[in-house]
N, C-alpha and C positions, 0 to 999 in steps of 0.2 A: 529579533531571537524566532519570532511565533513562522516569517517569511522564506528562514533559513529553512526551519524545521518545513513546510507544509511546503516547498517544492524539492526535498527528498523523494516523497516520493510519490510524484509529478518525474520529476530527474531516473527516479529508476526505471518509472511506468514503461518511461520513454527509453530511456534503452534498450529495452528488453521489446517495441514493439507492441507490447501491449497494449487494448481500449481498458477503459473505464469497465465495461463490460467484461471483459476478459476477467479480471477478476471477482464481478458477482457472479460469471456462471461457477467459479469457484468455492465460495463462499456464501456469507448469510445474512450479508450487507446487503442495503440498493447504493443504487449508481448516486442519491444522493450522499448520504454515508459518505462513501472510495472522492465525488467531489468538494465534502468540505474537509475531510482527512490531507487534502490534498493540497484547500486553500487554509490549513490553517487552525481551522473549528477544533473542539475541542473533541473524542472521539471516547465510547466505551473503551475500556479493555477485553472487552470481550470481541468490539470492534474491530477493535486495532487486533487480535491476538485473528482473528477472519481475515483483514487483509492480511497479515503474516502470511499465511498457510495460502494460501492465493498467488502471492506472488509468487517465494519458497515455492510451491510447486509451476510455477517457470522457470528460476532459475534453475530446479535442479533436470529441468525437460532440455534444457543447454546447457546440461554438464556444469554448473555455474557453485559454486558455495551456498550455502542460504544466507538468510541479512537475517537482521535481528530486528527485537523493536525500536531501537537506537537506528539502526540504519531508515530506518522507514521515516524519524522522522515527527513521527504523528503526537499529537497535542494531548494526553489524558486528563 
């Protein structure tokens, strides 16, 4: 189950054509935190919310509906 969850963030990031660094620039998390979240490692709720905020920022730019933590599939 963690593999599916971990890949949800990666798939979304790839669909948006953004890099981990793009997420880092719009959040207060490190590249390692984004990478770990993509791999299914546990992240803090605060980090997950910061990643979500960054992803939603990119979604809004593309006039797409915002996502939820469930859409990211991060492990808290």
